N, C-alpha and C positions, 0 to 999 in steps of 0.2 A: 358537486355533492354526490357522495357515494349512494348506491342504490340498495345495497345489502344492509339489513338492520344489524346492530350489535347483537351477538348471540345472547339469548336470555340466560343460559347457564353461566356464561362468562360474567354477565352483570350480577347474577346472584352470588357468584363466588367473590367478586370484588366487595359486595356489601357485607360479606362475612369477615373480611380482614380487619384486624384491629388497627387503630391509629391511621385509618385511611378514610378520607372523605369521598366515598364511592360515587355519590351523586355528582360532585364537582368533577371527578375524573370522567364519568360517563358523558357529562355535558361537554367537556373539553374534547373528547373523542369524536364529537359531532361538529366540531368547529374547523375552520380552515387551518392547515398546517403552516408553520412559519418557513421561511426560506433563508438559508445561510450559505456563505462561501468562506473558505479558508485559504489564505494566501500561501504561496510557496516562498518561505523566507530565504531560500538560497537563490531565488530567481527574480522575484517581483521587484522591479526597479523602484516603483512608487505606487502606493494604493490608488492614487488619483488617476493613474493611467488605465485602470481596469474598466472605466466607463460606467460604473454603477455608483449609486449613492451609498457610501460606506460610513455614514455618520454614526450609526449605532453599532457598537462593538459587542461581541460576546464576552461577558465578564470573566469567564473562566478560560478563555483562549486568546492570547495576545494577537494572534493572526486571524481570528474569526470575526465575521461581521454578519449582521442581519441585513436582508434586502427588503424594501417595502412591498415588493411583489415579485413574482417569478418571471424573469425575462426568458427569451429564447436563447439559452446559453450556447447552443450550437453556432450561433452567428457571432460569437465573441472569439476572435483569434487567440486571445490570451489563454483561453481554456485549452486549446489544441497545443499551445506551446508549453503547457504545464505550469502556467503562472498562478493558477488557483484551482481549487477543487470544490465542487458543489457538495455540501455535507450538512446533515442534520446538526444543529448547534450542540445538542446534548453529547453527541459522539466526539466532539472536539476536545472533551475533557482528557482524552488519552494523551494529547500533546502535553498538557500541563503535568499529568501524572508522571510521564516518562521524564520530563524536564526536571521535576523535583527529585526523582530517583538519581538522575545523572548528577545533579548538584550535590546531593547527599554523599555521593561517592567521588567527589573531587573533579568532576567534569572529564573523567578519563573516557576514552572510546569504549563502547560496549557492543556486545553481540546480542541482537534481538531476534526472537522468533515470533512472528504473528501467524498463529497456526490456522485460523479460519479467516483468511485474509481478503478474499474477493468481496467487493470489487476493488478495494484498495484505499478506501477513505481513512480507516484507522491506521493502516500501514503508513500512508503518507503523513498523517498527523504525527505519528511517533517519530518518523524520520526527521520531521521538522525540529524535534527536540533533541535528537542525537547529535553529539559532536562529530565533526569530520574525523575519519579514522574508524568509525563504528561500522559494523556489518549488520545488514538487515536481511533476514530470511523470511520470505512470505510464502505460506503454503495454502494451496487450494486443491481439494480432492476432485471436484467436479471439473472435467476438462474445459467445457464451454465457459465456465466462470473463470477458470485459470487463464484463458486467453484474454479476457477483459482485464483481469488483474495485471497481467504482463504488459498490456498496452498502457494502462494508467501509470505503471511504475516507469516505463520507458519515457513517457511524457514528463513525469515528475523529475526525472533526470539524476537522482542520486546514484552514483556509479557503483557503490559497494553493496549491491543488492543481488540476492539469489532467490529464484522462485522454484518451488517444488510442488509436486502433485501427488501427495502421499496420504495414506490413512494413518491414524494415530498409532496403530500397532507397528507401522514401519519405523516410527521414531523411537519405539520403546527400547530398542537395543543400543541406542547411541550413548556415548559417554556424556558426562555433565559438561555442557559446552555453551549454554546460553546464560547471559546475565539477566535478561528480561524475557519472559514468555507472556504473550498476550493471547487469551482465548476469548474471542467474541463468539460465543458458542451458538451453533444452530439451535433455534428456539421456536416456540409456538407463535411468536410474532405479535403478541398483544399490543405492543407499543407501535405497531404499524397500522392499527385499525383506523386511525384518523385519515390515512391517505391511500390505503391499499385495500381494494375490494376483496382480493384473494385472502388477505389476512382474516377478514371477517368470515368468509365462506368456509375456510379450512379448519377453523378452531373447534376443537372438541376436548373434553376432559381426557380422553385417551391420548390425544396429541401431546398434551402437557406431560403425561406420564412417560410417553416414548421419548420426548425431547430431554426430560430430566435424566433418564437412563443413559441416553447417548452422551450427554454432557459429562456425566461421571466417567463413562468409558474413555472419552477423550482425555480428560484430566488425569486419570489413572495411568494412561499410557505415556504421556509426555512429561509428567512431573520429574521423572528420573533424569531428564536432560538438563534440568535447571542446576546451575552451579551453587555450591554452598554460599549463602549470603545473597543469592539471587532473588529476583522478584517475579511473582506471578500476578498478572492482572486478569481477573475474571469478569466478564460482562455478558449481558444479554439485552435484547430489546423487548423484554416482556415484563409482566408485573407480578405474576404469581410466586409465592414463596417456594414452591416445589422446585422451580428452576433457578431461583435466586438465593434466598437466605439458607434454605436447606442444603443446597449444593455448596454454599460457602462454609457451612458447618462440616460438610463432608471433606472439603479441602483442609480444614483445620483439624478435625478429629481423626479422620482416616488417612489422610496423606501427610499429616504432620507438619504443615506449614503454619507460620505465625501470622496472625492478622496484623495489618498495618492500617492505622486510622488515618482519615483525611487530615486530621489536626496534626498528627506527627509528620505527615508529608508537607505540611505547611501550605496546603492548597488554598487558593484565594478565589474570590468571586462566586463561591458556592453557598452563600448565606441563605438563599431561598431554595436551595435544593433539599429534597427530602432525605431523611436518614432511614436506616434499616427499620423494617416492621417488627423485628425480633430484637429484644434488648441485649442478647448475648452475641450478636453478629454485627461486625463493623462493615458498613456499606453506605453507598450513596445511591439515591433513587431520583433520577431526573424524570419527573412526572408532568405530563402536559397541563395539568391544572395548577401546578406550582411554578413551573419554569417554562421559558419559551423554547420549546423543543419537543421532540417525540420521546417515547419511553426509552429509558436506559437504566439498567442496574449495573453497578460496578463495585467490586471489592478487590482489595490488594492484599497480597500475602508475601511473606519472606521466608526463604528456606533457612533453617538454622545454620549458623556458621558465619565466617567472615568472607566477604567478597574480595578476593585478591586479584591483582592483575595477572593476566595469562603469563605462564612461563613459556619460553620460546618453543619447547617441544611438548607442552602439555596437551594431551588429548590427540596428538598427531598420530595418524595411522601408521603402523609398522608395515614393512614390505610383505609380511606374511598374512596381514589382515585380508579378510574376504573382500573381493571387489566384484560387485554385480554390475556388469556393463549395461548401459542403457540400450534398449532395443533400437537398432538403426531404422531410420525412416526409409521407406521404399520410394525412392525418387525416380525409379525407372519407368513408371507408368506413363505411357504416351510419349516416351522418348526412345530413341535408338540406343542400344547398349553401347555401341562404340562412341557415340557422342557423349554419353554420361561419363564414360571412362576418361575421355579427354578433358571434361570439365572439372573432374575431381583429382586429376593427377598432379596438380601443382601444389606446392606447400609454401608457407611463408619463408621468405629469404631474409637475410640480414638487412638488405636494402628495404624490404617491405617494413620490417620492424623499425628501422630508422625513421621512415616516413610516418608510421603510426605514432611513434614517440613524439614527433614534432607537432602532432595535432592535439596533444594533451598537456595540461599544466604539469610541470615537472614534480611538484610536491605530492602528486597523487601516486606516483610509482606504479604505472599501469602494467599489467601483464595481459597477453593476448592469447586467445584460444581459437583454434580453427575447428569448425564443425561443417564438413562438406566445403562449400565455398564461402560460408558466412564467417566473418571474424568478429568476435566479441571482445570487449575490453573490461577487465576486472582489476581493481586495485590489489596490490600484492597482499595486503592484510586480510583479504577475503579468501585467499587460496587455501589456508588451513581448514577453516570451516567447510569450504566446498569439498575438500578432499575427505573430510570425516563423513560428510553426508553421502558421498559416492561410495566410499568404502563400506558404509553401513547399509547399502542397498536402497537408499532413499532415491526416488525418481526425481532427478533434477530437470526442470523444464526450461531453465534459463540461468545463466551465470554472467553477471555484469550487464552491459548495455551494448547494442549493436555498434560496430565501428566501421566495417568495410566489407567488401565482397571481392573475392578473387575471380577474375574473368581471364582465363588463360594465365599469363604471367603478369597481367595488369592488376593493380590494387585500386579498387573503385570505392571511394568513401560512401558509406551508407547515409542516406538523408537524415536518419535519426541521430547521427553522431552529434549534431549541433544542439540537441536537447540535453545532453549530458552536462552536469555541473562541473565536470572535470575537464571540459574542453578548453583549450588555450584560446584566449580572446583574439589571437592573431592567426588562428588555424586557417581561416578562410576569409576572403574579402566579404564585406557585408553590403547588402542593398536593402534600404528601408522601403517597405511597401505601405501604401495607404490601407485603411481597413477594407475598402472595396477591392483593391488589388489582392489583399491577403485572402479574402474569401474566394476569389477566383483561383488563387494558388491552392487553397484547401479543397477546392472542387477538382483540382488537377487540370484546370483550363490553361491555355497558353497565356504567358505573361510576357510583355515587352519590357526588357530591362533598359535602364537609362543608357543613353549614349556615353561611352567612356568606361562602361563596366568591364573589368578585366575578363579575358577569356579564361575558360576553365570552370571550376566549381566555385560557386558563390553561395553564401548563406543569406537567405532572405529573412527579414525581421519585420515585426509590426509592434508598435508601442514599446520598442526596446527589447523585445523577446525574440530569439530565433525560432523560426517555424520549420525550417528544413533547408534542403539544398536545391539549387538549379545548376545546370551546366550550360554556360554561355559559349556558344560555338560561333558567335559573330553575327550572322544574319538572323539567327533565332536562338532561343534558349529552351532547353528541355526541362520540363517540370518533373522533379524527382520525388515529390511528396508520396509517401507510401500508399499504394492503391487501396489496401484494406481500410485505411483511415479516411478515405475520401468522404467528404460531406456531400449530401445530395439535395440540399435545400438552398 
């Protein structure tokens, strides 16, 4: 039970809103929050392998489920394998919205920007709905949150993903390049008051005003990157009209986008979800006294025009376009200069690339990029959006997913490679671990592999999902699970 009272000014504001049962809302904000999980539909072999009771589904998300109580998720190996994501059920609506947009446009691959993406819940929900061949760009301005976003996307495993760490103004000069833009805007957090002490402590009318202004600034800067006929999904986790309906009016009246109703998208399972508080605004309101979830406001818009498939050279940067290189990381601290030069003097050879190609399913057409000693893999269809972002001066924090590391002339597979949905099923021999063994692996403890395990790199799995790599050297095996991801319980 939270210790901080609901702010009196907030309660008074809710009581002033039309068509809102404020007393029911305030009562709901003092109740226990629900718990939900959403499955990774490219990975999860069967829901019953998750180890939880998934009998009750989220009606607006085919991969979403309620749990009767909150377990200790850290002790479920499938979480670390990217098999599922812990998410507020209200936010799962993003998967269905993107799915209906994709269906309305013939299920062709699309380019998505999730602008305020960390920690990655909505990004992974929308990736669930994108067809293979699509490209997802996930932006997070705050570096610490950006690292969390990157980790969650690496575990989710969709290969055509790019992460950036940019302000909205950095995107303003880019061409029209996105079919879908999602802005889950930084907000006053009223919808978090049921489970977050800080959301109650920080709320003031001034915070609402500041957030509403910031939201309009973000929207104004990035709307120019939306392609004609493309879609903007605007959402917040707050209740007040200043950040919700009035900003939807701003998108419609000042930015010139056309509202899209839930009915025209054909959304299902939202019969008990609240609608807009203002009659002239199309929106959905997931309210904790009406639906099993936290607060979420969502409205969808479409840019006038017809959404056409990309031309081969459309939006591609020319050789004379400005290229702002990324600031190189200083890797010399604590290392001798000569040693650093020896470590970075080798480049990918044709033999390296042949080996890399063998690790991936051929239908993904992977390209490989070297950054220092780290090799990342990115599908070819993502190379043009990546080039446009870099040419436009947007800070790219990650392109594709980790693949390998060059140590001298040796190519060493990165343990995270097996989390990619593009990995070939025959890339590495597999060893199935029990849940107890899997937890020891996730703690980076020593694991004894079964007799007869092939020497070299092997993928360890649990409940049918790869967790990472080990190197079997015969009398022992090295645990290669990434040290920063190590669990400590």
